[in-house]
C-alpha positions, 0 to 999 in steps of 0.5 A: 184556502188550504195548501193549494191556492192555485184556484183562488189566485187564478180567480183573482188574477182574471178578476183584476182584468175584468174589473179594469175592463169594466172601469174603461167601459164606465169611463167611456160612457159605453151604451148601457145595453152592453154593460147589461149584457156583460152583467149576465155573464158568469165565470167559475175560474176559467169556465165562462157562461155567456148567454145571448152575447154572440159578439163577446169573443170579439173583445175577449182578449186584450187588443187596442183595436177591440171594443173597450180594449179587450179583457183577458191577456191571450198570452197567459190564458186562453178561454174557448167557447165550446158550444153554441146554439140552443144548449150548452154545458156549464160546470155540472149544468146543461142549460138549454132553450125551450118554448118556456124559456131557459131550462136546466138539467144535470150534466156529467162530463164523465158520461161523454163518449170520449171518457167511456174508456176511463174507469171512474168511480161515481158512487161507493160500492155496497161492499166498500169499507164505509158505514151503511148510513153513509152509503145510503146517505148519498140518495138524499144528498143527490136528490137534494142536488137534483131538486135544486138544479133540475128545472122540470119534473121530467128531468128530476124523474130521469135523474132519480131513475138513473141514480137508483139504477146505478146504485142497484148495479153496485149492490144496493137494495132496490127496496131500501133505496126506493124507501129513501126516495119516498121518505125524501119526497114526503119529508120535503113537500116544499119541492113538489107539494101535494104531488110528492107521492105521485112523483115517487110512484112515477119514479118507481114505475120506471123499474120492473117489479124487483127493481133490477131493470130500469125500463126507461 
């Protein structure tokens, strides 16, 4: 766990309360539907994803009057529900309701308006003191990330275009970046199959001929 074990301790600390809560529910012969809804909840340290369970906040904290006695100690941790409705952000995911069910897109908190005044480096500049192989290697790693997290082709295309645009702004050669995208799609046909080249053409069509401007 390295020199900083705070994350692991926090995770284990919260887990002990969750385990005790589930034990109380099982011993009390709680309705299976409640336990099923709880099984859909995901937590990463202090970030909770609670789908389709609006009453969860009623017993989120330890309280003798709450359902099951509550879960977390309010004096030591405070978990807030930051979004409601048909969409929410969880870690680096944007999860939203569509006519086809739940869909997932990339979420980057650094792009929110409240962080606009903060100068944050998202990608290495072309003049940075690392090898060109490492610089252009971010294209492949990010495309793998997009392909795993984006549930729709349109989301994947938009994320690819935004990545290319950002890299070009940092001095990368559009021709070389687009070649990396093309190679990635053609070598990983398990993602979009026979449509891989069409996806590449769709991405490139969003830029002007020199690749200097993302047309959106």
